[in-house]
C-alpha positions as CSV (number, residue, x, y, z in Angstrom):
1,M,0.0,0.0,0.0
2,N,2.9,2.4,0.6
3,S,3.6,2.3,-3.1
4,L,0.6,4.7,-3.4
5,I,2.3,7.4,-1.5
6,P,4.4,8.8,-4.5
7,L,1.2,8.7,-6.6
8,L,-0.3,11.3,-4.2
9,V,2.2,13.8,-5.6
10,A,2.6,12.3,-9.1
11,A,-1.1,12.7,-10.1
12,P,-1.4,16.5,-9.8
13,L,2.2,17.0,-10.9
14,A,1.4,15.1,-14.1
15,G,-1.6,17.3,-14.6
16,A,0.5,20.5,-14.2
17,A,3.1,19.2,-16.7
18,L,0.4,18.2,-19.3
19,L,-1.4,21.5,-19.1
20,L,1.7,23.6,-19.2
21,L,3.5,21.7,-21.9
22,G,0.6,20.3,-23.9
23,G,-0.4,23.7,-25.4
24,R,-3.8,24.5,-26.8
25,A,-4.7,20.9,-27.2
26,F,-5.9,21.0,-23.6
27,D,-7.8,24.3,-23.8
28,R,-11.2,22.6,-24.1
29,L,-10.8,19.9,-21.4
30,G,-7.8,20.9,-19.4
31,H,-9.8,22.1,-16.5
32,W,-11.6,18.8,-16.2
33,L,-8.4,16.9,-16.5
34,A,-6.9,18.9,-13.6
35,T,-10.0,18.4,-11.5
36,A,-10.0,14.6,-12.2
37,L,-6.3,14.3,-11.3
38,A,-6.9,16.2,-8.0
39,A,-9.8,13.8,-7.3
40,L,-7.6,10.9,-8.2
41,S,-5.0,12.0,-5.6
42,F,-7.9,12.3,-3.1
43,G,-8.8,8.7,-4.0
44,F,-5.3,7.6,-3.3
45,G,-5.4,9.4,0.0
46,L,-8.7,7.6,1.0
47,A,-7.2,4.2,0.1
48,L,-4.1,4.9,2.3
49,F,-6.3,6.2,5.1
50,S,-8.4,3.1,5.0
51,D,-5.3,0.9,5.2
52,M,-4.0,3.0,8.0
53,L,-7.2,2.6,10.0
54,G,-6.7,-1.2,9.8
55,R,-3.4,-1.0,11.6
56,D,-2.6,-0.6,15.3
57,A,-2.1,3.0,16.4
58,E,1.7,2.5,16.8
59,D,2.1,0.8,13.5
60,R,0.5,3.4,11.2
61,T,3.6,5.0,9.8
62,L,4.1,4.2,6.2
63,T,7.4,4.9,4.4
64,R,8.5,4.8,0.8
65,H,12.1,5.3,-0.4
66,L,12.4,6.1,-4.1
67,F,16.0,7.0,-4.7
68,S,19.1,8.8,-3.4
69,W,18.8,12.4,-4.4
70,I,22.2,13.7,-3.4
71,P,24.6,10.9,-2.4
72,V,27.8,12.5,-1.3
73,N,30.4,11.2,1.2
74,G,29.0,12.3,4.6
75,F,25.9,13.9,3.0
76,Q,22.9,11.8,2.1
77,A,19.7,13.4,0.8
78,D,16.9,11.0,-0.2
79,I,13.6,11.2,-2.1
80,S,11.7,9.4,0.6
81,F,8.2,9.7,1.9
82,Q,6.7,9.2,5.4
83,L,2.9,9.0,5.9
84,D,1.7,9.0,9.5
85,Q,-1.4,10.3,11.2
86,L,-0.2,13.9,11.0
87,S,0.7,13.9,7.4
88,M,-2.4,11.8,6.6
89,T,-4.6,14.5,8.1
90,F,-3.0,17.1,5.8
91,V,-3.2,14.8,2.7
92,L,-7.0,14.4,3.1
93,L,-7.5,18.1,3.7
94,I,-5.3,19.2,0.8
95,T,-6.7,16.8,-1.7
96,G,-10.3,16.9,-0.5
97,V,-10.7,20.6,-0.2
98,G,-8.4,21.1,-3.2
99,T,-10.7,18.9,-5.4
100,L,-13.7,20.9,-4.4
101,I,-12.0,24.2,-5.2
102,H,-10.9,22.8,-8.6
103,L,-14.6,22.0,-9.3
104,Y,-15.7,25.5,-8.1
105,S,-13.0,27.0,-10.4
106,V,-14.6,25.4,-13.4
107,G,-17.5,27.7,-13.1
108,Y,-15.7,30.7,-11.6
109,M,-13.0,30.8,-14.4
110,A,-15.3,29.7,-17.2
111,H,-14.8,32.9,-19.2
112,D,-11.1,33.4,-18.6
113,E,-9.0,33.0,-21.7
114,R,-6.1,31.5,-19.7
115,R,-8.1,29.0,-17.8
116,R,-5.9,26.1,-18.8
117,R,-2.8,27.8,-17.3
118,F,-4.8,28.6,-14.1
119,F,-5.7,24.9,-13.6
120,A,-2.1,23.9,-14.3
121,Y,-0.9,26.2,-11.5
122,L,-3.6,24.8,-9.2
123,N,-2.3,21.2,-9.9
124,L,1.3,22.4,-9.4
125,F,0.3,23.8,-6.0
126,L,-1.3,20.6,-4.9
127,A,1.7,18.6,-5.9
128,A,4.1,20.9,-4.0
129,M,1.9,21.0,-0.9
130,L,1.6,17.2,-0.8
131,L,5.3,16.9,-1.2
132,L,5.8,19.2,1.8
133,V,3.6,17.1,4.1
134,V,4.7,13.6,3.1
135,A,8.5,14.3,2.9
136,D,10.5,12.3,5.5
137,N,13.3,14.8,5.8
138,Y,13.6,18.6,6.0
139,L,15.5,19.1,2.8
140,L,12.7,17.4,0.7
141,L,10.2,19.3,2.8
142,Y,12.1,22.5,1.8
143,F,11.8,21.5,-1.9
144,G,8.0,21.3,-1.4
145,W,8.0,24.5,0.7
146,E,9.6,26.4,-2.2
147,G,7.3,24.8,-4.7
148,V,4.3,26.1,-2.7
149,G,5.9,29.6,-2.7
150,L,6.3,29.5,-6.5
151,A,2.8,28.3,-7.1
152,S,1.4,31.0,-4.8
153,Y,3.4,33.7,-6.7
154,L,2.0,32.4,-10.0
155,L,-1.6,32.3,-8.8
156,I,-1.6,35.6,-6.9
157,G,-0.3,37.4,-10.0
158,F,-2.4,35.3,-12.4
159,W,-4.2,38.5,-13.6
160,Q,-0.8,40.2,-14.1
161,H,-2.5,42.8,-16.4
162,K,-3.6,44.4,-13.2
163,P,-0.6,46.3,-11.6
164,S,-2.0,45.6,-8.1
165,A,-2.0,41.8,-8.8
166,A,1.6,41.9,-10.1
167,T,2.7,44.0,-7.1
168,A,0.9,41.7,-4.6
169,A,2.6,38.6,-6.1
170,K,6.0,40.1,-5.9
171,K,5.4,41.3,-2.3
172,A,4.2,37.8,-1.2
173,F,7.3,36.2,-2.9
174,I,9.8,38.6,-1.3
175,V,8.3,38.4,2.2
176,N,8.2,34.6,2.0
177,R,11.9,34.5,1.0
178,V,12.7,36.1,4.3
179,G,11.0,33.3,6.1
180,D,12.5,30.7,3.8
181,M,16.0,31.8,4.9
182,G,15.0,30.7,8.4
183,L,14.1,27.2,7.2
184,S,17.4,26.9,5.2
185,I,19.5,28.0,8.2
186,A,17.6,25.6,10.5
187,I,18.4,22.7,8.1
188,M,22.1,23.7,8.0
189,L,22.2,23.8,11.8
190,M,20.5,20.4,12.0
191,F,23.1,18.9,9.7
192,V,26.0,20.4,11.6
193,E,24.6,19.3,15.0
194,F,23.0,15.9,14.1
195,G,24.8,14.9,10.9
196,S,21.4,14.5,9.2
197,F,18.2,16.4,8.4
198,A,15.9,13.3,8.2
199,F,13.1,13.4,10.8
200,E,13.8,10.1,12.5
201,P,17.5,10.7,13.4
202,V,17.0,14.4,14.2
203,F,14.2,13.7,16.6
204,A,15.8,10.7,18.1
205,T,19.0,12.5,19.0
206,A,17.6,16.0,19.7
207,D,18.1,15.6,23.5
208,S,21.8,15.3,22.9
209,A,22.1,18.8,21.7
210,S,22.4,21.8,24.0
211,E,19.4,23.9,24.7
212,G,21.0,26.9,23.0
213,K,21.4,25.1,19.7
214,L,17.9,23.7,19.9
215,T,16.6,27.2,20.6
216,A,18.4,28.6,17.6
217,I,17.0,25.9,15.4
218,G,13.5,26.5,16.8
219,L,13.6,30.2,16.2
220,M,14.7,29.7,12.6
221,L,11.8,27.3,12.1
222,L,9.5,29.9,13.7
223,L,10.8,32.5,11.2
224,A,9.9,30.2,8.4
225,A,6.4,29.5,9.8
226,C,5.8,33.3,10.2
227,G,6.5,33.8,6.5
228,K,4.4,31.0,5.1
229,S,1.6,31.4,7.6
230,A,1.4,35.2,7.6
231,Q,2.3,35.7,11.3
232,V,3.7,38.8,12.9
233,P,6.2,40.2,11.8
234,L,5.9,38.7,8.3
235,Q,2.2,39.1,7.9
236,S,2.0,42.0,5.5
237,W,1.6,40.0,2.3
238,L,-1.6,38.2,3.0
239,G,-4.1,41.0,2.6
240,D,-2.6,42.0,-0.8
241,A,-2.6,38.4,-1.9
242,M,-6.4,38.7,-2.3
243,E,-5.7,40.3,-5.7
244,G,-5.6,36.7,-7.0
245,P,-8.7,34.9,-8.2
246,T,-11.0,34.0,-5.3
247,P,-10.4,30.2,-5.6
248,V,-6.8,30.9,-5.0
249,S,-7.7,32.7,-1.8
250,A,-9.8,29.7,-0.7
251,L,-7.2,27.0,-1.5
252,I,-3.9,28.7,-0.7
253,H,-4.6,31.5,1.7
254,A,-7.3,29.9,3.8
255,A,-7.2,26.1,3.8
256,T,-3.7,24.9,2.9
257,M,-0.6,26.9,2.3
258,V,-1.0,29.3,5.2
259,T,-1.3,26.3,7.5
260,A,2.2,25.0,6.4
261,G,3.8,26.9,9.3
262,V,1.5,25.1,11.8
263,Y,2.5,21.8,10.2
264,L,6.2,22.7,10.4
265,I,6.1,23.6,14.1
266,T,4.0,20.5,15.0
267,R,6.1,18.2,13.0
268,S,9.2,19.6,14.8
269,G,7.6,19.2,18.2
270,A,10.6,17.0,19.4
271,I,12.8,20.1,19.0
272,F,10.5,22.7,20.5
273,N,9.7,20.5,23.5
274,L,13.4,20.7,24.4
275,A,13.7,24.5,23.7
276,P,11.3,26.3,26.1
277,D,12.5,29.8,24.9
278,A,11.6,28.9,21.4
279,Q,8.2,27.6,22.5
280,T,7.6,30.9,24.3
281,A,8.4,32.8,21.1
282,V,5.9,30.7,19.2
283,V,3.2,31.4,21.8
284,V,3.9,35.1,21.8
285,V,3.7,35.3,18.0
286,G,0.4,33.4,17.9
287,A,-1.2,35.5,20.6
288,V,-0.1,38.8,19.0
289,T,-1.2,37.7,15.6
290,L,-4.6,36.4,16.6
291,L,-5.4,39.9,18.0
292,F,-3.7,41.7,15.2
293,G,-5.6,39.9,12.4
294,A,-8.9,40.3,14.2
295,I,-8.5,44.0,14.6
296,V,-7.6,44.4,10.9
297,G,-10.7,42.3,10.0
298,C,-13.0,44.8,11.8
299,A,-12.1,47.7,9.6
300,K,-12.0,46.2,6.1
301,D,-14.8,46.9,3.6
302,D,-13.3,44.6,1.0
303,I,-15.0,41.2,1.7
304,K,-11.9,39.2,0.8
305,K,-9.6,41.3,2.8
306,A,-11.9,41.1,5.8
307,L,-11.6,37.3,5.5
308,A,-7.9,37.6,5.0
309,G,-7.6,39.3,8.4
310,S,-9.7,36.6,9.8
311,T,-7.4,33.9,8.4
312,M,-4.4,35.7,9.9
313,S,-6.2,35.6,13.3
314,Q,-7.3,32.0,13.1
315,I,-3.8,30.8,12.1
316,G,-2.7,32.8,15.2
317,Y,-4.9,30.5,17.3
318,M,-3.2,27.5,15.8
319,I,0.3,28.8,16.3
320,L,-0.5,29.7,19.9
321,A,-1.8,26.1,20.5
322,A,1.3,24.6,18.8
323,G,3.5,26.8,21.0
324,L,1.9,25.2,24.1
325,G,3.6,21.9,23.2
326,P,2.0,18.5,23.9
327,I,-0.9,20.4,25.6
328,G,-1.9,22.0,22.4
329,Y,-0.4,20.2,19.3
330,A,-3.5,18.1,18.6
331,F,-5.9,21.0,19.1
332,A,-3.9,23.2,16.7
333,I,-4.3,20.6,14.0
334,M,-7.9,20.0,14.9
335,H,-8.7,23.7,14.5
336,L,-6.6,23.8,11.3
337,V,-8.8,21.1,9.7
338,T,-12.1,22.7,10.8
339,H,-10.9,26.1,9.7
340,G,-10.1,24.6,6.3
341,F,-13.7,23.7,5.9
342,F,-15.4,26.9,7.1
343,K,-12.8,29.4,5.8
344,A,-12.7,27.8,2.4
345,G,-16.5,27.9,2.3
346,L,-16.5,31.5,3.3
347,F,-14.0,32.5,0.6
348,L,-16.0,30.5,-2.0
349,G,-19.1,32.2,-0.8
350,A,-17.4,35.6,-1.2
351,G,-16.5,34.6,-4.7
352,S,-20.1,33.6,-5.4
353,V,-21.2,37.1,-4.2
354,M,-18.7,38.7,-6.4
355,H,-19.8,36.6,-9.3
356,G,-23.3,37.9,-9.0
357,M,-22.3,41.5,-8.3
358,N,-20.0,42.3,-11.3
359,D,-16.9,41.4,-9.3
360,E,-17.6,44.1,-6.7
361,V,-15.7,43.5,-3.4
362,N,-16.8,46.5,-1.4
363,M,-19.4,45.2,1.2
364,R,-20.8,48.8,1.5
365,H,-22.1,48.2,-2.0
366,Y,-23.9,45.0,-1.1
367,G,-26.9,44.6,1.1
368,G,-30.0,42.5,1.0
369,L,-28.4,39.7,-1.1
370,R,-29.9,36.8,0.9
371,K,-33.1,37.0,-1.2
372,Y,-31.2,36.8,-4.5
373,M,-28.5,34.2,-3.6
374,P,-30.2,31.8,-1.1
375,V,-27.7,28.9,-1.4
376,T,-24.7,31.3,-1.0
377,F,-26.5,32.9,1.9
378,V,-27.1,29.6,3.7
379,T,-23.7,28.1,3.1
380,F,-21.9,31.3,3.9
381,G,-24.0,31.7,7.0
382,L,-23.1,28.2,8.3
383,G,-19.4,29.1,7.8
384,Y,-20.0,32.3,9.7
385,L,-21.6,30.4,12.6
386,A,-18.8,27.9,12.6
387,I,-16.0,30.5,12.7
388,I,-17.6,32.5,15.6
389,G,-17.9,29.3,17.6
390,F,-21.6,28.9,17.7
391,P,-22.4,25.9,19.9
392,G,-22.5,22.6,18.1
393,L,-20.7,23.8,15.0
394,S,-17.1,22.9,14.1
395,G,-15.4,26.1,15.4
396,F,-17.1,25.7,18.7
397,F,-15.3,22.4,19.3
398,S,-11.9,23.3,18.0
399,K,-11.5,26.9,19.1
400,D,-12.8,26.1,22.6
401,K,-10.1,23.4,23.0
402,I,-7.4,25.9,22.2
403,I,-8.8,28.4,24.7
404,E,-8.9,25.6,27.3
405,A,-5.3,24.7,26.5
406,A,-4.2,28.3,26.8
407,F,-5.6,28.5,30.4
408,A,-4.2,25.0,31.1
409,K,-0.7,26.5,30.5
410,G,-1.0,27.5,34.2
411,G,0.3,30.5,36.1
412,T,0.3,34.1,34.9
413,E,1.2,33.1,31.4
414,G,-1.9,30.8,31.2
415,W,-4.2,33.6,32.3
416,I,-2.7,36.1,29.8
417,L,-2.9,33.7,26.9
418,G,-6.4,32.6,27.9
419,L,-7.7,36.2,28.1
420,C,-6.0,37.0,24.7
421,A,-7.8,34.0,23.2
422,L,-11.2,35.0,24.7
423,T,-10.7,38.6,23.4
424,G,-10.0,37.2,20.0
425,A,-13.2,35.2,20.1
426,A,-15.3,38.3,20.9
427,V,-13.6,40.3,18.1
428,T,-14.0,37.4,15.6
429,A,-17.8,37.4,16.4
430,F,-17.9,41.2,15.9
431,Y,-16.2,41.4,12.5
432,M,-17.8,38.3,11.0
433,T,-21.3,39.5,12.1
434,R,-20.4,42.8,10.4
435,V,-19.6,40.9,7.2
436,M,-22.9,39.0,7.3
437,I,-25.0,42.2,7.9
438,L,-23.2,44.3,5.3
439,T,-23.5,41.5,2.7
440,F,-26.8,39.8,3.1
441,F,-29.0,42.1,5.3
442,G,-30.2,45.6,5.2
443,E,-31.2,47.8,2.3
444,K,-29.7,47.5,-1.2
445,R,-26.6,49.7,-1.7
446,W,-25.7,48.4,-5.1
447,Q,-23.6,50.6,-7.3
448,P,-22.9,50.6,-11.1
449,D,-19.6,49.1,-12.1
450,A,-16.8,51.0,-13.8
451,E,-18.6,50.6,-17.2
452,G,-21.9,51.9,-15.8
453,H,-23.6,48.5,-15.7
454,D,-26.0,47.9,-12.7
455,P,-25.5,44.6,-10.9
456,H,-28.1,41.9,-11.3
457,P,-27.3,39.4,-8.4
458,H,-28.2,35.8,-9.1
459,E,-27.2,32.4,-7.7
460,S,-24.0,30.9,-9.0
461,P,-24.0,27.7,-11.2
462,K,-23.9,24.3,-9.6
463,T,-20.2,23.8,-10.3
464,M,-19.8,26.6,-7.7
465,T,-22.6,25.9,-5.3
466,V,-22.0,22.1,-4.9
467,P,-18.5,22.6,-3.4
468,M,-19.9,25.3,-1.1
469,I,-22.6,22.9,0.1
470,V,-20.1,20.2,0.8
471,L,-17.8,22.6,2.7
472,A,-20.8,23.8,4.7
473,F,-21.4,20.2,5.9
474,G,-17.8,20.1,7.1
475,S,-18.4,23.5,8.8
476,V,-21.3,22.0,10.7
477,F,-20.3,18.4,11.5
478,A,-16.5,18.1,11.4
479,G,-15.8,19.5,14.8
480,G,-18.4,17.4,16.6
481,L,-17.1,14.3,14.8
482,F,-13.5,15.0,15.9
483,A,-14.5,15.8,19.5
484,F,-16.7,12.7,19.9
485,N,-15.0,10.4,22.3
486,D,-11.8,12.4,21.7
487,S,-11.4,10.7,18.4
488,F,-9.1,13.3,16.8
489,L,-6.9,13.5,19.9
490,T,-6.6,9.7,20.0
491,W,-5.8,9.7,16.2
492,L,-2.9,12.2,16.5
493,E,-1.5,11.3,19.9
494,P,1.0,8.6,18.7
495,V,2.7,11.3,16.6
496,T,2.2,14.6,18.5
497,G,1.8,13.2,22.0
498,H,-0.5,14.8,24.5
499,E,-0.4,16.2,28.1
500,E,-3.2,17.4,30.2
501,G,-2.5,20.9,31.6
502,N,-3.4,22.3,35.0
503,S,-6.2,24.7,34.1
504,P,-7.6,27.0,36.8
505,L,-11.0,26.9,35.1
506,A,-13.2,24.0,34.4
507,P,-13.9,23.2,30.8
508,L,-17.6,24.1,31.3
509,V,-16.6,27.5,32.6
510,V,-14.3,28.1,29.6
511,T,-17.1,27.2,27.3
512,L,-19.5,29.5,29.0
513,L,-17.0,32.4,28.9
514,T,-16.3,31.8,25.2
515,S,-19.9,31.7,24.4
516,A,-20.5,34.9,26.3
517,C,-17.7,36.6,24.5
518,M,-19.2,35.4,21.2
519,L,-22.6,36.8,22.1
520,V,-21.1,40.2,23.1
521,G,-19.3,40.4,19.8
522,V,-22.5,39.6,17.8
523,A,-24.5,42.1,19.9
524,L,-22.1,45.0,19.4
525,S,-21.9,44.4,15.7
526,Y,-25.6,44.3,15.4
527,L,-26.0,47.5,17.3
528,M,-23.4,49.2,15.1
529,Y,-24.5,47.9,11.7
530,G,-27.8,46.1,12.0
531,R,-30.1,48.8,13.5
532,S,-29.3,51.7,11.1
533,A,-28.5,52.4,7.5
534,V,-25.0,51.7,6.5
535,P,-23.3,54.6,4.7
536,V,-22.0,53.8,1.2
537,V,-18.9,55.9,2.0
538,P,-17.2,54.9,5.2
539,P,-17.1,57.5,8.0
540,Y,-13.7,59.0,9.0
541,G,-13.5,56.9,12.1
542,S,-11.3,56.8,15.1
543,P,-7.5,56.7,14.9
544,L,-7.6,53.0,15.6
545,T,-10.1,52.4,12.8
546,R,-8.1,54.4,10.4
547,A,-5.0,52.5,11.4
548,A,-6.8,49.2,11.0
549,R,-7.9,50.1,7.5
550,R,-4.2,50.4,6.7
551,D,-3.5,47.1,8.3
552,L,-2.4,48.6,11.6
553,L,0.4,50.5,9.7
554,Q,2.3,47.3,9.0
555,D,3.4,48.5,5.5
556,D,4.3,51.9,7.0
557,F,6.4,50.2,9.6
558,N,8.1,47.9,7.1
559,H,8.8,50.9,4.8
560,A,10.2,53.0,7.7
561,V,12.3,50.2,9.4
562,L,13.3,48.1,6.4
563,V,12.8,49.8,3.0
564,R,14.1,53.3,3.8
565,P,17.2,52.1,5.7
566,G,17.8,49.5,3.0
567,S,17.5,52.1,0.3
568,A,19.8,54.4,2.2
569,L,22.4,51.6,2.7
570,T,22.1,50.6,-1.0
571,A,22.7,54.3,-2.0
572,A,25.7,54.5,0.3
573,L,27.2,51.3,-1.1
574,V,26.6,52.5,-4.6
575,Y,28.3,55.8,-3.8
576,F,31.2,54.1,-2.1
577,D,31.6,51.7,-5.1
578,S,31.4,54.5,-7.7
579,R,33.3,57.2,-5.8
580,G,35.4,55.1,-3.5
581,L,36.4,51.8,-5.1
582,D,35.9,53.0,-8.7
583,G,37.5,56.4,-7.9
584,F,40.6,54.7,-6.4
585,V,40.9,52.3,-9.3
586,N,40.2,55.0,-11.9
587,G,42.5,57.5,-10.2
588,L,45.4,54.9,-10.0
589,A,44.9,54.1,-13.7
590,A,44.9,57.9,-14.5
591,T,48.1,58.4,-12.5
592,I,49.9,55.6,-14.2
593,G,48.6,56.8,-17.6
594,G,49.8,60.4,-16.9
595,V,53.2,59.2,-15.7
596,S,53.5,57.0,-18.7
597,S,52.6,59.8,-21.1
598,R,55.3,62.0,-19.6
599,L,57.9,59.2,-19.6
600,R,57.0,58.5,-23.2
601,R,58.3,62.0,-24.2
602,I,61.8,60.9,-23.3
603,Q,61.6,58.4,-26.1
604,N,61.6,61.0,-28.9
605,G,63.9,59.3,-31.4
606,Y,66.7,62.0,-31.5
607,V,70.3,60.8,-31.1
608,R,71.4,64.1,-29.6
609,S,68.7,63.8,-26.9
610,Y,69.9,60.3,-26.0
611,A,73.6,61.5,-26.0
612,L,72.7,64.4,-23.7
613,S,70.9,61.9,-21.4
614,M,73.9,59.7,-21.3
615,F,76.2,62.6,-20.6
616,G,73.9,63.8,-17.8
617,G,73.9,60.3,-16.3
618,T,77.6,60.1,-16.5
619,L,78.0,63.4,-14.7
620,V,75.7,62.2,-11.9
621,L,77.7,59.0,-11.5
622,V,81.0,60.9,-11.4
623,A,79.6,63.4,-8.9
624,T,78.2,60.7,-6.7
625,T,81.6,58.8,-6.7
626,L,83.6,61.9,-5.8
627,L,81.2,62.7,-3.1
628,M,81.4,59.2,-1.6
629,R,85.3,59.3,-1.6
630,S,85.3,62.7,0.1
631,V,83.1,61.3,2.9
């Protein structure tokens, strides 16, 4: 059965190759071919999952060695795969949600002239993401990590005729390269310390390394996770990435790619468990980002950018849980999977709204759409209830577990983290209720598009609504299924381990507090947006609101702290190179040239001049000799 593992990656990779190299022959059916190969990979995943369930919990790790990639004396890199409970969870999420988004894209991209290339990039992304999660060593994981970054760049900038899309793609690519440096340095440190970068030998011998070295490796892995998962301080690219087609936002920037950082930290748990300072850094990053993203989401009028702020915040919850160590690893992955369902559904719902509103993204130009798009309204609404943690839906089970784990950290740190998580729950309910009210309720605020055409909202075709319905089922039932009899925790425990914390609050108390925070957020949002007319032009707002509209000045900060000093340093280096180094070299050359031109005058070709020179030299020699004798 382990022979199927390479086929998980090979199926979508073959689709990308065929669509990119096959030319116009695949224009008519290329999108269906890409969708079929994504579904085939999902089928392989289900077959492997079924086989894994038939094994004992400690015997569920499947491996497959293909060949030696870089065989050098003292350095061995293999193309080898490892499929265990953790990677299996990601395989099913990536291929399952990925197939649904491929199907949705058939309708969404129906009129795009470059649809074949778009589906090729989607297949390429699936192949790279699957390689990332089934690799059995960090170097092969890094190969998939970079492949995901490349596919993200291509898909964000797919509509490159728009300057904003081209700029957003470049921004995402550059910011992610900063994080990728962290992963490459971590791999180098592992090889120097452990003589390997394969998971098994690194984790088995991690306790032999000093805490300082493990902390350095952990911090570099965290830097990589911050870049790929849009966490503070490398979060600035995610909002701009919404310039890509909406299916891209659903697949890459909601359900899969941005969760790669959570996978990396959880997979590297053996390192972080021995490096408490690195764990603390992970927790701090997660706590700060979950609040940062939530505040940004409150002020965005662009429906996709509001959801992007939400994604940043929800990934912050996962990073926080992963930083708690064995107390929270399983809950981080549980929330990752449930979030994959409801956030992908929310993004697809946003795309459906845009489809019916002439690609309008400003929620202040929506209103009253529930009557015209009933399927979109219901599926989006279920995703909304799931993300705010409405009792009984997926987010209620997964997010509550993270909040419980935060309090279970114990001591002052546990109280701080728990209160941050509760605050994030209240703010999440506020901005998501705002999205629902501005989009589906209230009076019509529809505006003509740039060409003067009035919108005529209508329900999307079945190729778009069917994936939304399937994801809505996941939004409703996945969390309860995972929480039933602690099935998800039991599933992951052999890989991630689990420890019960010492929470000062009973689980029921935490649940009641979380629900109360959720209701407060909903009520405040209703009072602000549901009881009065929403102005088409946003009010000036408070200083915090204005800052949140500008992503809490993250781009201003980056420009002031990184871009301007970098530009100044570059200008100084250019000046030093042109005036200093080049000036010295050119000056030396000019001096030698001037001396040479003057010496050249001595060689004039006249015998009398040479005789005079010889006579003068003779006089100098005679005078010098007489002077030496007299002394």
